[in-house]
Legacy VTK file of the C-alpha trace (Angstrom):
# vtk DataFile Version 3.0
C-alpha trace
ASCII
DATASET POLYDATA
POINTS 160 float
64.894 65.901 -1.911
62.655 68.659 -0.796
60.918 68.533 -4.070
60.322 64.866 -3.552
58.845 65.518 -0.156
56.705 68.357 -1.530
55.538 66.193 -4.444
54.891 63.425 -2.042
52.829 65.653 0.215
50.867 67.105 -2.697
50.203 63.624 -4.035
49.225 62.476 -0.585
46.858 65.450 -0.223
45.273 64.875 -3.649
44.950 61.157 -3.054
43.519 61.739 0.385
41.126 64.341 -0.876
39.953 62.650 -4.078
40.991 58.964 -3.998
41.152 57.682 -0.436
37.631 58.872 0.462
35.901 57.196 -2.503
38.131 54.090 -2.203
37.412 53.864 1.529
33.709 54.444 0.866
33.723 51.711 -1.797
35.565 49.351 0.577
33.075 50.120 3.356
30.136 49.504 1.020
31.685 46.250 -0.150
32.334 45.199 3.454
28.679 46.000 4.315
27.419 44.025 1.289
29.554 41.053 2.241
28.404 41.253 5.872
24.753 41.473 4.751
25.248 38.525 2.376
26.783 36.480 5.183
23.917 37.418 7.521
21.373 36.548 4.821
23.140 33.254 4.207
23.085 32.530 7.960
19.403 33.458 8.113
18.680 31.257 5.091
20.629 28.390 6.680
18.745 28.840 9.967
15.437 28.952 8.112
16.416 25.872 6.089
17.291 23.980 9.288
14.015 25.066 10.846
12.060 23.933 7.781
13.994 20.644 7.732
13.122 20.003 11.372
9.473 20.871 10.714
9.520 18.567 7.694
11.004 15.742 9.768
8.415 16.337 12.496
5.604 16.226 9.933
6.991 13.019 8.453
7.172 11.551 11.958
3.566 12.542 12.612
2.475 11.108 9.262
4.220 7.828 10.046
2.605 7.752 13.469
-0.810 8.421 11.977
-0.234 5.790 9.308
0.711 3.282 12.004
-2.402 4.234 13.997
-4.541 3.773 10.894
-2.984 0.362 10.262
-3.531 -0.684 13.869
-7.144 0.478 13.710
-7.657 -1.300 10.375
-6.218 -4.498 11.844
-8.494 -4.199 14.862
-11.491 -3.601 12.622
-10.555 -6.556 10.418
-10.085 -8.800 13.456
-13.400 -7.676 14.912
-15.171 -8.243 11.611
-13.506 -11.641 11.211
-14.613 -12.593 14.733
-18.143 -11.307 14.077
-18.402 -13.350 10.886
-17.040 -16.385 12.721
-19.549 -15.906 15.544
-22.404 -15.426 13.093
-21.341 -18.525 11.188
-21.134 -20.540 14.400
-24.545 -19.265 15.516
-26.015 -20.132 12.117
-24.423 -23.576 12.276
-25.843 -24.142 15.767
-29.262 -22.931 14.646
-29.245 -25.283 11.667
-28.011 -28.134 13.833
-30.840 -27.543 16.325
-33.355 -27.279 13.489
-32.074 -30.531 12.004
-32.291 -32.231 15.404
-35.869 -30.998 15.802
-36.749 -32.275 12.347
-35.154 -35.649 13.086
-37.030 -35.895 16.386
-40.295 -34.938 14.694
-39.760 -37.480 11.915
-38.793 -40.162 14.442
-41.879 -39.386 16.512
-44.053 -39.455 13.408
-42.479 -42.749 12.301
-43.057 -44.282 15.749
-46.681 -43.141 15.669
-47.054 -44.622 12.211
-45.446 -47.896 13.338
-47.774 -48.025 16.355
-50.777 -47.421 14.125
-49.685 -50.147 11.707
-48.980 -52.559 14.581
-52.435 -51.834 15.946
-53.998 -52.374 12.531
-52.049 -55.599 12.005
-53.030 -56.774 15.487
-56.704 -56.200 14.708
-56.437 -58.011 11.401
-54.531 -60.903 12.975
-56.988 -61.130 15.874
-59.955 -61.093 13.525
-58.414 -63.913 11.455
-57.415 -65.979 14.463
-60.654 -65.606 16.382
-62.884 -65.397 13.372
-64.996 -62.671 14.877
-65.154 -58.902 14.709
-64.339 -57.109 17.933
-66.056 -54.023 19.302
-64.263 -50.730 20.045
-63.388 -51.549 23.656
-61.893 -54.879 22.648
-59.977 -53.158 19.851
-58.526 -50.631 22.250
-57.589 -53.244 24.838
-55.885 -55.447 22.264
-54.017 -52.508 20.724
-52.750 -51.344 24.092
-51.650 -54.859 25.037
-49.820 -55.303 21.726
-48.084 -51.950 21.982
-47.057 -52.632 25.599
-45.367 -55.834 24.499
-43.326 -54.033 21.818
-39.979 -52.506 22.825
-39.849 -48.989 21.335
-37.215 -47.832 23.810
-34.411 -48.817 21.433
-35.811 -46.530 18.757
-36.317 -43.721 21.227
-32.755 -44.070 22.564
-31.241 -43.779 19.083
-33.287 -40.652 18.576
-31.603 -38.931 21.480
LINES 1 161
160 0 1 2 3 4 5 6 7 8 9 10 11 12 13 14 15 16 17 18 19 20 21 22 23 24 25 26 27 28 29 30 31 32 33 34 35 36 37 38 39 40 41 42 43 44 45 46 47 48 49 50 51 52 53 54 55 56 57 58 59 60 61 62 63 64 65 66 67 68 69 70 71 72 73 74 75 76 77 78 79 80 81 82 83 84 85 86 87 88 89 90 91 92 93 94 95 96 97 98 99 100 101 102 103 104 105 106 107 108 109 110 111 112 113 114 115 116 117 118 119 120 121 122 123 124 125 126 127 128 129 130 131 132 133 134 135 136 137 138 139 140 141 142 143 144 145 146 147 148 149 150 151 152 153 154 155 156 157 158 159
């Protein structure tokens, strides 16, 4: 039994001297590597979460900017649509006024032409009825009397 204890102590001394130190050193190194790997994994996870949050924030900003662009485009389109509508309405009003002026001018010209023809017809009729040629003062007086008797107010009312 003593020999067993001596062998045991010698083996323990040899193992402690040559085996336990390197084994313990190897275990410590492995423990350090594992700890570093875990820390690196935690750092990578933290960095990944940070990047994910930044990515989400950028996507949110991009969506906000896209919405702003759409709102601005809609406003611009509405403004342009209103401008075109206003221009079209102004053009329509201008053409309507121009047409009214043309109608009034043509009506006035037609009335003047009718008055001139009535005056001419009155002179011809007077010359045939009386059998004599009238001087300028008589012509004027007869023309004015004939025109006074005619009712042009109906034509002028339809013009307005």
